[in-house]
Every structure is written in C-alpha cells, then in structure tokens.
C-alpha positions in Angstrom: 0.0 0.0 0.0 1.4 3.3 -1.1 2.3 5.8 1.6 -0.2 8.7 2.0 1.3 12.0 1.0 2.0 14.3 3.9 0.0 17.4 4.1 2.0 20.4 3.2 2.5 22.9 6.0 1.8 26.5 5.3 3.4 29.3 7.2 1.1 30.6 9.9 -1.6 28.0 9.3 -1.1 25.9 12.4 -4.1 24.3 14.1 -6.2 26.9 15.9 -9.0 24.7 17.2 -7.6 24.4 20.7 -6.4 28.0 20.7 -9.9 29.2 19.7 -11.6 27.1 22.4 -9.1 28.0 25.2 -9.2 31.7 24.3 -13.0 31.8 24.0 -13.4 30.0 27.4 -10.9 32.3 29.1 -12.6 35.5 27.7 -16.0 34.1 28.6 -14.9 33.7 32.3 -13.4 37.2 32.3 -16.6 38.5 30.7 -18.7 36.7 33.3 -16.9 38.5 36.1 -17.3 41.7 34.1 -21.1 41.1 34.0 -21.1 40.4 37.7 -19.2 43.7 38.3 -21.7 45.6 36.2 -24.6 44.1 38.1 -22.9 44.8 41.4 -22.4 48.5 40.3 -26.0 48.8 39.4 -27.0 47.2 42.7 -24.7 49.6 44.5 -26.3 52.6 42.8 -29.8 51.3 43.8 -28.7 50.9 47.4 -27.2 54.4 47.5 -30.3 55.9 45.9 -32.2 54.8 49.1 -29.9 57.0 51.2 -32.1 60.1 51.9 -31.6 63.3 53.8 -34.6 64.9 55.4 -34.9 68.6 55.5 -37.5 69.9 58.0 -38.9 73.4 57.5 -39.9 76.1 60.0 -43.5 76.2 61.0 -46.0 78.5 59.2 -43.9 79.3 56.2 -45.7 80.9 53.2 -45.9 79.1 49.9 -43.6 81.6 48.3 -41.0 80.9 51.0 -41.3 77.2 50.5 -40.9 77.7 46.7 -37.8 79.7 47.3 -36.3 76.9 49.5 -37.2 74.4 46.8 -35.4 76.4 44.1 -32.4 76.7 46.4 -32.3 73.0 47.0 -32.9 72.1 43.4 -29.8 74.1 42.3 -27.5 72.2 44.5 -25.1 69.8 42.6 -25.4 67.0 45.2 -29.1 66.4 44.4 -29.5 63.2 42.3 -30.6 63.9 38.7 -31.7 60.8 36.9 -33.2 61.4 33.4 -36.2 63.6 33.8 -36.6 62.9 37.5 -35.0 64.6 40.4 -34.1 63.4 43.9 -36.1 66.2 45.5 -39.5 65.5 47.0 -41.8 67.8 49.1 -43.9 66.3 51.9 -46.4 68.6 53.5 -47.3 68.3 57.2 -50.7 66.9 56.3 -49.1 64.2 54.1 -46.7 63.3 56.9 -49.6 63.1 59.4 -51.6 60.8 57.1 -48.6 58.6 56.5 -47.9 58.4 60.2 -51.5 57.4 61.0 -51.6 54.8 58.3 -48.3 53.2 59.4 -49.0 53.2 63.1 -52.8 53.0 63.3 -52.8 55.8 65.9 -54.6 59.0 65.1 -52.9 61.7 67.2 -55.3 64.4 65.8 -57.9 63.1 68.2 -56.0 64.3 71.3 -53.7 67.0 69.8 -55.2 70.2 68.5 -52.1 71.1 66.5 -50.2 68.9 64.0 -46.7 68.6 65.5 -45.2 67.4 62.2 -43.5 69.8 59.8 -43.4 70.4 56.1 -40.2 68.7 54.8 -38.1 68.0 51.7 -36.6 64.5 51.2 -33.3 64.7 49.2 -31.7 61.8 47.4 -28.0 62.5 47.3 -26.0 61.7 44.1 -23.6 58.8 44.4 -20.4 60.8 44.1 -21.4 62.9 47.2 -22.1 60.0 49.5 -19.1 59.6 51.7 -19.8 60.3 55.4 -17.6 63.5 55.3 -19.4 64.9 52.2 -22.9 64.2 53.7 -21.9 65.9 56.9 -20.7 68.9 54.9 -24.0 68.9 53.0 -26.0 68.8 56.2 -24.1 71.8 57.6 -24.6 73.7 54.3 -28.4 73.0 54.3 -28.8 74.0 58.0 -27.5 77.5 57.1 -30.4 78.1 54.7 -33.2 80.5 56.1 -36.4 78.6 56.7 -34.9 75.2 57.4 -35.4 74.0 61.0 -33.4 70.8 61.0 -31.6 68.4 58.7 -31.2 64.7 59.5 -30.0 61.5 58.0 -29.2 57.9 59.1 -25.5 58.3 59.9 -24.9 54.6 60.9 -26.6 53.4 57.7 -24.3 55.5 55.5 -21.2 54.4 57.4 -22.3 50.7 57.2 -23.0 50.9 53.5 -19.7 52.6 52.6 -17.6 50.1 54.7 -19.4 47.0 53.3 -19.2 48.3 49.7 -15.4 48.9 50.2 -14.9 45.4 51.4 -16.8 43.9 48.5 -14.9 46.0 46.0 -11.5 44.9 47.4 -12.5 41.2 47.3 -13.9 41.4 43.8 -10.8 43.4 42.7 -8.5 40.7 44.1 -10.4 37.9 42.3 -10.4 39.8 39.0 -6.6 40.5 39.2 -5.9 36.8 39.8 -8.3 35.8 37.0 -6.6 38.2 34.5 -3.2 36.8 35.3 -4.4 33.2 35.0 -6.1 34.0 31.6 -3.0 35.7 30.2 -0.9 32.7 31.2 -3.4 30.2 29.8 -3.7 32.0 26.4 0.1 32.4 26.2 0.8 28.7 27.0 -1.9 27.5 24.6 -0.5 29.5 21.7 3.1 28.4 22.5 2.0 24.8 22.2 0.1 25.4 19.0 3.2 27.1 17.5 5.5 24.2 18.6 4.6 22.2 15.4 5.8 25.1 13.2 9.2 25.7 14.7 11.0 23.9 11.9 9.1 25.7 9.2 10.0 29.0 10.9 13.7 27.9 10.9 13.4 26.8 7.2 12.0 30.2 6.2 15.0 31.8 8.0 17.4 29.7 6.1 16.0 30.7 2.7 16.4 34.4 3.7 13.0 35.4 4.8 13.0 38.4 7.1 11.6 38.2 10.6 8.8 40.6 9.8 7.8 38.3 6.8 7.7 35.3 9.0 5.8 36.9 11.8 3.1 38.5 9.7 0.9 35.4 8.9 1.1 34.2 12.5 0.1 37.6 13.9 -2.7 38.1 11.3 -4.2 34.7 12.1 -3.8 35.1 15.9 -5.4 38.6 15.8 -8.4 37.3 13.8 -8.9 34.2 15.9 -8.5 36.3 19.1 -11.2 38.7 18.0 -13.4 35.8 16.9 -13.0 34.2 20.4 -14.0 37.6 21.9 -17.0 37.8 19.7 -18.1 34.2 20.5 -17.7 34.9 24.2 -19.7 38.1 24.0 -22.6 36.5 22.1 -22.6 33.6 24.7 -22.6 36.1 27.6 -25.4 38.2 25.9 -27.5 35.1 25.6 -26.9 34.2 29.2 -27.8 37.7 30.4 -31.0 37.7 28.4 -31.9 34.2 29.7 -31.3 35.3 33.3 -33.4 38.4 32.9 -36.3 36.4 31.5 -36.2 33.8 34.3 -35.1 35.7 37.5 -37.5 38.3 38.7 -35.8 41.6 39.4 -32.6 40.8 37.5 -33.6 43.2 34.7 -33.5 46.1 37.1 -29.8 45.7 37.3 -29.4 45.7 33.5 -27.1 48.3 32.0 -27.0 47.9 28.3 -24.4 50.6 27.7 -21.9 49.0 30.1 -22.6 45.6 28.6 -21.8 46.8 25.1 -18.6 48.4 26.3 -17.7 45.1 28.0 -18.3 43.1 24.8 -16.1 45.6 22.8 -13.4 45.2 25.4 -13.5 41.4 25.2 -13.2 41.4 21.4 -10.3 43.9 21.5 -8.5 42.1 24.4 -8.9 38.8 22.6 -7.2 40.1 19.5 -4.4 41.9 21.5 -3.6 39.0 23.9 -3.5 36.5 21.1 -1.3 38.7 18.9 1.1 39.5 21.8 1.3 35.8 22.8 2.0 34.8 19.2 4.6 37.4 18.8 6.4 36.2 21.9 6.2 32.6 20.8 7.4 33.3 17.3 10.3 35.4 18.5 11.3 32.6 20.8 11.6 30.1 18.0 13.3 32.7 15.7 16.0 33.1 18.4 16.5 29.4 19.0 19.5 27.5 17.7 18.9 24.3 15.6 19.9 22.1 18.6 17.4 23.9 20.9 14.6 23.3 18.3 15.0 19.6 18.8 
C-alpha cells in the first residue's frame, strides 16, 4: 500500500481549534466576572439611591418661602438627577400626618389640637457625594439656609453601606486580578503549544532568507483574527446568558445596564485580539532566536 502524501505545512496555518476554544473559554470567564461587576455596580447605585436626607422646615412658612427653598435645594449639585426625574420630594405636614396614622394606626389628631409634624423636603444624594464626610458637609450647608429647621439622615446606615461596599470591592478586585493573570498565562501557553509544530518551518524560512517581519506577519494576522473571533463568541454567549437570566429571574432586569454591557463586549473582542497577537509574537520570537539544537 502506497504511503499517504504528507499534508504540506503553510506558514502561519497551524491548528487553531484548541487555541480558539481556550481563548473563548478564558474570555467568557473574564466577561462573566465583568457582567457580575456591572450588576454589582447597578445594585450599589440602587442601594445608594435609598440614602435620603430629610430637611424639616420652620412652621407657618408661606408658599412663596417654601418655593424659594425648593429652588435653592434644586440648584445644589449634590441632588440626584436621573433622566427627567430629580431626587427632591416635598412632603407637607398633612401628608406626613396621614402617613404616620396609616403606618402606626394611631390618630394623634384626636387628642392633639395642632399637627406637630412639619413640612419637609426629602433629598436623594448623588452617588459621588455619599461619603460620610461629604454628607456631613451637605447637612451643615443646608442648615444654614433660612427657613430650614433641622436636617437629619441615618449616619450609621451611611457608614455601614460605605464600609461594606469597600470590602466587597476589594474582594472582587482581588479575584479579577488573579483571574486576569491566569487568563493571560493560559492563552500564552496554549499559543506556544500550537506554534510548537511550526518551529522547523520557521527555521526553514529563516534559512532561505525570509525576514523576521515576513515570518511573523501570517502568524500575527491569524492570531489577531482568531482572538477577536474568540472575543465575539464569548460576547454572544454572555449576551444570551444575560437575556436568559433576565427572563427567568425576577428583578434581575432592574440591574441591566446595556451601555456598560456593550462596552464590556467591545473590550472582550479587543482584548482577545491583542492578547492572542502578543502571545503569538512572543512565541514566534522565541523560535526565531533558538538555535537548531534547541529546536530539537
């Protein structure tokens, strides 16, 4: 039986099946942590939006005076502005009394002639102003406004939220750093193994006078393409996973941030191409610099 002819090797056309799979899997894991971070940031914003500062007004203010205070508060940069809505809400003393009676079941108007509750504004503070020091400064600033009787907020709650969010951020940051290092090493080692079969072809091209740039080009072009393809596959898979989760887990859609997800997918595609190209460049340079004995 005649020997089967050996398949001719082409420069740069080494097997990329394992490289594509490993790169896609690595980028998918990185992207999954990215999605978790995006959801965590959205959840953090939702938690912070529940931090409110209550501004109680002096008794018997005229409507014009209340309107002046509203305009003053509305102009402050620390008030949350979200689309067409603003984090400023007025509660009259009658509304406060009705809410109190509904929540406690006790009607104090039956034994008190005067409503002891005051008109107030409830302020939602923008996220970038929510450190304890900044909120203390905001409280002092508001108390200096004419017509304001008292400003209060839950100090312990703000401190607790800030401390816990810092701890979570540090833990997630550590995990992501370890993950990124692991992914870089995995992609680098996978490409080195894939290029191992082409080390003699690289040396042959050197012997016939091919320049280093000529030898590198097909490897880099192919690595760049497959790296971006891996990023695209990982992004599509993640997008499908996010949509499936939104459809099946109640409330998950509230944490959805489409703009951040699109940015994450673009980063995955770009990082896939760059990491693959850099790892390929490193591996090709290694074989270009090896002696013939070292190749064996």
